[in-house]
C-alpha positions in Angstrom: -102.4 62.1 112.4 -99.4 64.0 113.6 -98.3 67.5 112.8 -94.5 68.1 113.0 -93.7 71.8 112.8 -90.2 72.9 112.4 -89.6 76.6 113.2 -87.5 79.0 111.3 -87.6 82.1 109.1 -88.3 82.0 105.4 -85.9 83.4 102.8 -82.4 82.8 101.5 -80.8 85.2 104.0 -82.0 82.9 106.9 -81.0 79.6 105.4 -78.6 77.6 107.6 -78.8 80.1 110.5 -79.1 79.0 114.1 -82.7 80.1 114.2 -83.6 77.7 111.4 -82.6 74.4 112.9 -86.3 73.5 113.0 -86.6 73.9 109.2 -83.3 72.0 108.7 -84.7 69.1 110.9 -87.9 68.9 108.8 -85.7 68.7 105.7 -84.0 65.6 107.1 -87.3 64.0 108.1 -88.6 64.7 104.6 -85.5 63.1 103.1 -85.9 60.0 105.3 -89.6 59.7 104.3 -89.1 60.6 100.7 -91.6 63.5 100.8 -91.5 67.0 99.5 -92.4 70.0 101.7 -93.8 72.1 98.9 -97.5 72.8 99.2 -98.3 76.3 100.2 -101.0 76.0 102.9 -101.7 77.4 106.4 -99.3 80.3 105.9 -96.5 77.8 105.5 -95.0 75.0 103.4 -96.6 71.6 104.0 -95.6 68.0 103.2 -97.8 65.0 103.8 -96.8 61.3 104.1 -97.4 58.2 106.1 -95.0 56.7 108.6 -95.6 53.6 110.6 -99.3 53.7 109.5 -99.7 57.2 110.8 -100.4 60.2 108.6 -97.8 62.9 109.2 -97.9 66.5 108.2 -94.6 68.4 108.0 -95.1 72.1 108.4 -92.6 75.0 107.9 -94.4 78.2 109.0 -93.6 81.0 106.6 -94.9 83.7 109.0 -91.4 84.4 110.4 -90.5 83.0 113.7 -92.5 85.3 116.0 -95.8 84.6 114.3 -95.3 80.8 114.0 -98.5 80.1 116.0 -100.7 81.4 113.2 -99.6 78.7 110.8 -99.5 75.9 113.4 -103.0 76.8 114.8 -104.4 76.9 111.3 -103.2 73.4 110.5 -104.2 72.0 113.8 -107.7 73.4 113.5 -108.2 72.4 109.9 -107.2 68.8 110.4 -108.6 68.7 114.0 -105.3 67.2 115.3 -105.2 66.7 119.0 -102.5 68.6 120.9 -100.9 65.3 121.9 -100.1 64.7 118.3 -98.3 68.0 117.7 -94.5 68.1 117.8 -92.6 71.4 117.5 -88.9 71.5 116.7 -86.9 74.6 117.4 -83.6 76.2 118.5 -82.6 76.9 122.1 -79.9 79.2 123.2 -79.9 77.8 126.7 -78.6 74.4 125.5 -75.0 74.0 124.2 -74.6 73.6 120.5 -75.6 70.1 119.5 -77.5 69.1 122.6 -81.2 67.9 122.4 -83.9 68.3 125.0 -87.4 66.7 124.5 -90.3 67.6 126.7 -94.0 66.7 126.5 -95.1 70.2 127.7 -94.0 73.4 129.3 -93.4 77.1 128.9 -91.7 78.8 126.0 -88.4 79.5 127.8 -88.6 83.0 126.2 -88.6 81.6 122.6 -90.8 83.9 120.6 -91.9 81.2 118.1 -93.1 79.0 121.0 -94.7 82.0 122.7 -96.7 82.5 119.5 -97.8 78.9 119.3 -98.8 78.7 123.0 -100.8 81.9 122.6 -102.6 80.8 119.4 -103.6 77.4 120.6 -104.1 78.5 124.3 -102.1 75.6 125.7 -98.5 74.8 126.6 -99.2 71.0 126.4 -97.0 70.8 123.3 -94.4 68.1 122.7 -91.2 69.9 121.7 -87.7 69.0 120.6 -85.3 71.8 121.4 -81.9 71.8 119.6 -79.1 73.6 121.4 -77.5 76.5 119.5 -75.5 77.9 122.4 -75.4 81.4 123.9 -73.3 84.2 122.5 -70.7 85.7 124.7 -71.6 88.9 126.7 -70.4 91.3 123.9 -72.4 89.7 121.2 -76.0 90.6 120.4 -78.4 87.6 120.9 -80.4 88.5 117.8 -77.2 88.5 115.7 -76.3 85.2 117.3 -79.6 83.4 116.4 -79.6 84.9 112.9 -75.9 83.9 112.5 -74.5 80.7 110.9 -72.7 77.9 112.6 -69.0 77.8 112.1 -66.0 75.6 112.8 -66.6 72.5 114.9 -70.2 73.6 115.5 -71.1 72.6 111.9 -70.5 68.9 112.6 -72.2 69.1 116.0 -75.3 70.7 114.6 -75.6 68.2 111.7 -75.5 65.3 114.2 -78.0 67.0 116.5 -80.4 67.7 113.6 -80.1 64.0 112.5 -80.8 62.9 116.1 -83.8 65.4 116.3 -85.3 63.9 113.1 -85.0 60.4 114.5 -86.5 61.6 117.8 -89.5 63.1 116.1 -90.1 59.8 114.2 -89.7 57.9 117.5 -92.3 60.1 119.1 -94.7 59.2 116.3 -94.0 55.4 116.4 -93.2 54.8 120.1 -94.4 57.9 122.1 -92.7 60.8 123.8 -91.5 58.9 126.8 -89.5 56.5 124.6 -88.1 59.4 122.6 -87.1 61.1 125.9 -85.4 58.0 127.1 -83.4 57.6 123.9 -82.6 61.1 122.9 -82.8 63.5 125.9 -79.4 64.8 126.7 -78.0 63.7 123.3 -75.0 65.8 122.7 -72.9 65.8 119.5 
């Protein structure tokens, strides 16, 4: 069984913001697998399906980004899912808009959602798919940047990156993280 957690913030005001690319990627995965993410469980929204003979749980924590670990830890503990079968998808300001980076483990890179998950499960051995949202220029507030929307040519880039991230997550489930890294690391729309 795999748990794929897409990070974001709940509520209409946060839809389609840079910080919600994890939620957006889960929506693409759900569409590909014809499943609804609509069960309220583990302080989040959950969808369940089978892909490539593996049960997959799709989780959108509704705790707000900085407390994502509560939801993820609750689901992991309830289903007794090994950490090797957890995939977290989230935004990264250190990558240009539309670039992907997949890693099997590592620190949070200052991402508060990942800080929360690492703290709650007491491990950084978490497979993650980071989606580049770019950095704001020096005059712009980083909080305003991550809570802002994509514009102009960024829209097509992020759509392509989200599609690639969804495929990468399913590749991890079917073929392993190394294969997904070989195919999708460095993807740039």
